[in-house]
C-alpha positions as a Markdown table, in Angstrom:
| # | Residue | x | y | z |
|---|---|---|---|---|
| 1 | Unk | -10.0 | -228.2 | -58.5 |
| 2 | Unk | -11.2 | -224.9 | -57.0 |
| 3 | Unk | -13.6 | -224.9 | -54.0 |
| 4 | Unk | -16.5 | -223.6 | -56.1 |
| 5 | Unk | -16.1 | -226.4 | -58.7 |
| 6 | Unk | -15.8 | -229.1 | -56.0 |
| 7 | Unk | -19.0 | -227.8 | -54.5 |
| 8 | Unk | -21.0 | -228.2 | -57.8 |
| 9 | Unk | -19.4 | -231.6 | -58.5 |
| 10 | Unk | -20.6 | -232.7 | -55.0 |
| 11 | Unk | -24.0 | -231.3 | -55.6 |
| 12 | Unk | -24.3 | -233.3 | -58.9 |
| 13 | Unk | -23.5 | -236.6 | -57.2 |
| 14 | Unk | -25.9 | -235.8 | -54.4 |
| 15 | Unk | -28.7 | -235.5 | -56.9 |
| 16 | Unk | -28.3 | -239.0 | -58.2 |
| 17 | Unk | -26.9 | -241.3 | -55.5 |
| 18 | Unk | -27.3 | -240.2 | -51.8 |
| 19 | Unk | -30.9 | -239.1 | -52.2 |
| 20 | Unk | -32.0 | -242.7 | -52.7 |
| 21 | Unk | -31.3 | -243.3 | -49.1 |
| 22 | Unk | -32.4 | -239.9 | -47.8 |
| 23 | Unk | -35.9 | -241.0 | -46.8 |
| 24 | Unk | -37.6 | -239.5 | -49.8 |
| 25 | Unk | -39.3 | -242.4 | -51.5 |
| 26 | Unk | -40.5 | -240.5 | -54.5 |
| 27 | Unk | -37.0 | -239.3 | -55.4 |
| 28 | Unk | -35.5 | -242.7 | -55.0 |
| 29 | Unk | -38.1 | -244.1 | -57.4 |
| 30 | Unk | -37.5 | -241.3 | -59.8 |
| 31 | Unk | -33.7 | -241.8 | -59.9 |
| 32 | Unk | -34.0 | -245.6 | -60.1 |
| 33 | Unk | -36.3 | -245.7 | -63.1 |
| 34 | Unk | -33.7 | -245.5 | -65.9 |
| 35 | Unk | -31.5 | -248.4 | -64.5 |
| 36 | Unk | -34.6 | -250.7 | -64.5 |
| 37 | Unk | -35.4 | -250.3 | -68.2 |
| 38 | Unk | -31.9 | -250.6 | -69.6 |
| 39 | Unk | -32.7 | -254.0 | -71.0 |
| 40 | Unk | -35.8 | -252.7 | -72.9 |
| 41 | Unk | -36.4 | -252.8 | -76.6 |
| 42 | Unk | -36.8 | -249.7 | -78.8 |
| 43 | Unk | -40.1 | -249.3 | -80.7 |
| 44 | Unk | -40.0 | -250.6 | -84.3 |
| 45 | Unk | -40.8 | -247.0 | -85.5 |
| 46 | Unk | -37.6 | -245.7 | -83.9 |
| 47 | Unk | -34.7 | -246.0 | -86.4 |
| 48 | Unk | -31.8 | -245.5 | -84.1 |
| 49 | Unk | -28.2 | -246.5 | -85.1 |
| 50 | Unk | -26.7 | -249.0 | -82.7 |
| 51 | Unk | -24.2 | -246.5 | -81.5 |
| 52 | Unk | -27.0 | -244.7 | -79.7 |
| 53 | Unk | -28.9 | -247.7 | -78.4 |
| 54 | Unk | -27.5 | -247.6 | -74.8 |
| 55 | Unk | -28.9 | -244.2 | -74.0 |
| 56 | Unk | -32.2 | -244.6 | -75.8 |
| 57 | Unk | -32.8 | -247.9 | -74.0 |
| 58 | Unk | -32.4 | -246.0 | -70.7 |
| 59 | Unk | -35.2 | -243.5 | -71.5 |
| 60 | Unk | -37.6 | -245.5 | -73.7 |
| 61 | Unk | -39.9 | -246.8 | -70.9 |
| 62 | Unk | -40.4 | -243.3 | -69.6 |
| 63 | Unk | -41.8 | -241.9 | -72.9 |
| 64 | Unk | -44.6 | -244.3 | -73.8 |
| 65 | Unk | -46.4 | -241.4 | -75.6 |
| 66 | Unk | -43.7 | -241.4 | -78.2 |
| 67 | Unk | -43.5 | -245.1 | -78.9 |
| 68 | Unk | -45.8 | -244.8 | -81.9 |
| 69 | Unk | -44.0 | -241.8 | -83.4 |
| 70 | Unk | -41.6 | -242.3 | -86.3 |
| 71 | Unk | -38.2 | -241.1 | -85.0 |
| 72 | Unk | -35.0 | -241.3 | -87.1 |
| 73 | Unk | -31.5 | -240.5 | -85.9 |
| 74 | Unk | -28.8 | -239.4 | -88.3 |
| 75 | Unk | -25.4 | -237.9 | -88.0 |
| 76 | Unk | -24.6 | -234.6 | -89.9 |
| 77 | Unk | -22.5 | -231.5 | -89.6 |
| 78 | Unk | -24.4 | -229.0 | -87.5 |
| 79 | Unk | -23.9 | -225.8 | -85.5 |
| 80 | Unk | -25.1 | -227.4 | -82.3 |
| 81 | Unk | -24.8 | -230.8 | -80.5 |
| 82 | Unk | -28.2 | -232.1 | -81.6 |
| 83 | Unk | -31.4 | -230.8 | -83.1 |
| 84 | Unk | -34.8 | -232.4 | -83.8 |
| 85 | Unk | -37.6 | -231.4 | -86.2 |
| 86 | Unk | -40.5 | -233.0 | -88.0 |
| 87 | Unk | -39.6 | -233.7 | -91.6 |
| 88 | Unk | -41.2 | -231.1 | -93.9 |
| 89 | Unk | -43.2 | -233.7 | -95.9 |
| 90 | Unk | -44.7 | -235.4 | -92.8 |
| 91 | Unk | -45.5 | -232.0 | -91.3 |
| 92 | Unk | -47.4 | -230.8 | -94.4 |
| 93 | Unk | -49.1 | -234.0 | -95.6 |
| 94 | Unk | -49.6 | -236.3 | -92.6 |
| 95 | Unk | -51.6 | -236.2 | -89.4 |
| 96 | Unk | -49.6 | -235.3 | -86.3 |
| 97 | Unk | -49.6 | -238.9 | -85.0 |
| 98 | Unk | -48.0 | -240.1 | -88.3 |
| 99 | Unk | -45.3 | -237.5 | -88.6 |
| 100 | Unk | -41.6 | -238.4 | -88.9 |
| 101 | Unk | -39.1 | -236.7 | -86.6 |
| 102 | Unk | -35.5 | -236.4 | -87.6 |
| 103 | Unk | -33.0 | -236.2 | -84.7 |
| 104 | Unk | -29.7 | -235.0 | -86.1 |
| 105 | Unk | -26.4 | -235.5 | -84.3 |
| 106 | Unk | -23.5 | -233.3 | -85.0 |
| 107 | Unk | -20.4 | -235.1 | -86.3 |
| 108 | Unk | -18.4 | -232.0 | -87.3 |
| 109 | Unk | -15.0 | -232.5 | -85.7 |
| 110 | Unk | -14.3 | -228.8 | -86.1 |
| 111 | Unk | -17.3 | -227.8 | -84.0 |
| 112 | Unk | -16.3 | -225.5 | -81.1 |
| 113 | Unk | -19.1 | -226.8 | -78.9 |
| 114 | Unk | -19.6 | -230.3 | -77.6 |
| 115 | Unk | -19.9 | -233.5 | -79.7 |
| 116 | Unk | -22.1 | -236.4 | -78.5 |
| 117 | Unk | -19.2 | -238.8 | -78.2 |
| 118 | Unk | -17.5 | -236.5 | -75.8 |
| 119 | Unk | -20.4 | -236.3 | -73.4 |
| 120 | Unk | -20.3 | -238.5 | -70.3 |
| 121 | Unk | -23.0 | -241.3 | -70.0 |
| 122 | Unk | -25.2 | -239.6 | -67.4 |
| 123 | Unk | -25.1 | -236.3 | -69.2 |
| 124 | Unk | -26.1 | -238.0 | -72.4 |
| 125 | Unk | -29.3 | -239.1 | -70.8 |
| 126 | Unk | -30.2 | -235.5 | -70.0 |
| 127 | Unk | -29.3 | -234.4 | -73.6 |
| 128 | Unk | -31.4 | -237.1 | -75.3 |
| 129 | Unk | -34.4 | -236.5 | -73.0 |
| 130 | Unk | -34.2 | -232.8 | -73.9 |
| 131 | Unk | -34.5 | -233.7 | -77.6 |
| 132 | Unk | -37.4 | -236.2 | -76.9 |
| 133 | Unk | -39.3 | -233.5 | -75.0 |
| 134 | Unk | -39.0 | -231.3 | -78.2 |
| 135 | Unk | -40.8 | -234.2 | -80.0 |
| 136 | Unk | -43.4 | -234.3 | -77.3 |
| 137 | Unk | -44.0 | -230.6 | -77.7 |
| 138 | Unk | -44.3 | -230.8 | -81.5 |
| 139 | Unk | -46.5 | -233.8 | -81.1 |
| 140 | Unk | -49.0 | -231.7 | -79.1 |
| 141 | Unk | -49.2 | -229.1 | -81.9 |
| 142 | Unk | -50.9 | -228.9 | -85.2 |
| 143 | Unk | -49.3 | -227.6 | -88.4 |
| 144 | Unk | -49.6 | -223.9 | -87.4 |
| 145 | Unk | -48.5 | -224.6 | -83.9 |
| 146 | Unk | -45.2 | -226.1 | -85.1 |
| 147 | Unk | -44.7 | -223.1 | -87.4 |
| 148 | Unk | -45.3 | -220.9 | -84.4 |
| 149 | Unk | -42.5 | -222.7 | -82.6 |
| 150 | Unk | -40.2 | -222.1 | -85.6 |
| 151 | Unk | -41.1 | -218.4 | -85.6 |
| 152 | Unk | -40.5 | -218.2 | -81.9 |
| 153 | Unk | -37.0 | -219.6 | -82.4 |
| 154 | Unk | -36.0 | -216.7 | -84.6 |
| 155 | Unk | -35.6 | -214.3 | -81.7 |
| 156 | Unk | -33.3 | -214.6 | -78.7 |
| 157 | Unk | -36.1 | -214.0 | -76.3 |
| 158 | Unk | -38.4 | -216.5 | -78.0 |
| 159 | Unk | -35.6 | -219.1 | -78.2 |
| 160 | Unk | -34.9 | -218.7 | -74.5 |
| 161 | Unk | -38.5 | -219.1 | -73.5 |
| 162 | Unk | -38.9 | -222.2 | -75.8 |
| 163 | Unk | -35.8 | -223.9 | -74.5 |
| 164 | Unk | -36.6 | -223.2 | -70.8 |
| 165 | Unk | -40.0 | -224.8 | -71.4 |
| 166 | Unk | -38.4 | -227.9 | -72.8 |
| 167 | Unk | -35.9 | -228.1 | -70.0 |
| 168 | Unk | -38.7 | -228.0 | -67.5 |
| 169 | Unk | -40.5 | -230.7 | -69.4 |
| 170 | Unk | -37.4 | -232.9 | -68.9 |
| 171 | Unk | -37.5 | -232.3 | -65.2 |
| 172 | Unk | -41.2 | -233.0 | -65.0 |
| 173 | Unk | -40.6 | -236.3 | -66.8 |
| 174 | Unk | -38.3 | -237.3 | -63.9 |
| 175 | Unk | -34.9 | -236.7 | -65.5 |
| 176 | Unk | -34.0 | -233.4 | -63.8 |
| 177 | Unk | -30.9 | -235.1 | -62.3 |
| 178 | Unk | -29.6 | -236.0 | -65.7 |
| 179 | Unk | -30.4 | -232.6 | -67.1 |
| 180 | Unk | -28.2 | -231.2 | -64.3 |
| 181 | Unk | -25.3 | -233.4 | -65.4 |
| 182 | Unk | -25.7 | -232.3 | -69.0 |
| 183 | Unk | -25.8 | -228.6 | -68.0 |
| 184 | Unk | -22.9 | -229.0 | -65.6 |
| 185 | Unk | -20.8 | -230.8 | -68.1 |
| 186 | Unk | -21.2 | -228.1 | -70.7 |
| 187 | Unk | -20.4 | -225.2 | -68.4 |
| 188 | Unk | -17.7 | -226.7 | -66.2 |
| 189 | Unk | -16.0 | -229.8 | -67.7 |
| 190 | Unk | -16.3 | -229.5 | -71.5 |
| 191 | Unk | -13.7 | -228.1 | -73.9 |
| 192 | Unk | -16.4 | -225.9 | -75.6 |
| 193 | Unk | -15.4 | -222.4 | -76.5 |
| 194 | Unk | -16.4 | -219.5 | -74.3 |
| 195 | Unk | -18.8 | -218.2 | -77.0 |
| 196 | Unk | -20.6 | -221.6 | -77.0 |
| 197 | Unk | -20.8 | -221.6 | -73.2 |
| 198 | Unk | -22.1 | -218.0 | -73.2 |
| 199 | Unk | -24.8 | -219.1 | -75.7 |
| 200 | Unk | -25.9 | -222.0 | -73.6 |
| 201 | Unk | -25.9 | -219.8 | -70.5 |
| 202 | Unk | -28.1 | -217.3 | -72.2 |
| 203 | Unk | -30.7 | -219.7 | -73.7 |
| 204 | Unk | -30.9 | -222.8 | -71.5 |
| 205 | Unk | -31.4 | -223.5 | -67.8 |
| 206 | Unk | -28.0 | -223.3 | -66.0 |
| 207 | Unk | -26.8 | -225.9 | -63.4 |
| 208 | Unk | -27.7 | -223.4 | -60.7 |
| 209 | Unk | -31.2 | -222.9 | -62.1 |
| 210 | Unk | -31.8 | -226.7 | -62.1 |
| 211 | Unk | -30.4 | -227.1 | -58.6 |
| 212 | Unk | -32.6 | -224.2 | -57.3 |
| 213 | Unk | -35.6 | -225.9 | -58.9 |
| 214 | Unk | -34.8 | -229.1 | -57.0 |
| 215 | Unk | -34.6 | -227.2 | -53.7 |
| 216 | Unk | -37.8 | -225.3 | -54.4 |
| 217 | Unk | -39.6 | -228.6 | -55.0 |
| 218 | Unk | -38.5 | -229.9 | -51.6 |
| 219 | Unk | -36.4 | -232.7 | -53.1 |
| 220 | Unk | -33.3 | -231.7 | -51.1 |
| 221 | Unk | -35.0 | -231.1 | -47.8 |
| 222 | Unk | -34.1 | -234.5 | -46.4 |
| 223 | Unk | -30.6 | -234.6 | -47.9 |
| 224 | Unk | -27.5 | -233.9 | -45.9 |
| 225 | Unk | -24.9 | -231.7 | -47.6 |
| 226 | Unk | -21.4 | -232.0 | -46.2 |
| 227 | Unk | -18.7 | -229.6 | -47.5 |
């Protein structure tokens, strides 16, 4: 393993474990939240196949504003790892609080990116939270607001702005550590094609971006980094 890669692996572990004892109480509480709620129950309106229960049970207590939403998870051949959208019928004919959101998981074995089953457990948490923050964003928008998001996604510049906003929502929800693991896995550990990694690098926050955000927030100020 090269020196640069060892550095970022070390940074990743520092984000989750040593900071609990670094004297920063808020960070310790933020990181500890998920392990506390692992025994929770999913809302009745969430139709989640059992295969995905472990990760959703980790995050459910942290998104109470989504508990009343109808969320369905289905596997399908896609051009990305996951995607989530309101169903067309619920978007047109129902109030925003009664919409149904379909979270689709790619099961195409020929996909040159990353499949859910290949993602490590900690990185899965960051991935799922990213999709749930998309739902939170849609939830805050009326019919034309959702269409505006769809229009924004048609351009590379708009797509980048949209996805950066969603990544920042994940961090604001207290899951920036796990978003880092997801981003790091994609770029440094996955078997994804170079084209897929280039797309991720261009549209989403990079591991370095997420790490710098942590530093700017003062979260690392009490942590000791030993190389």
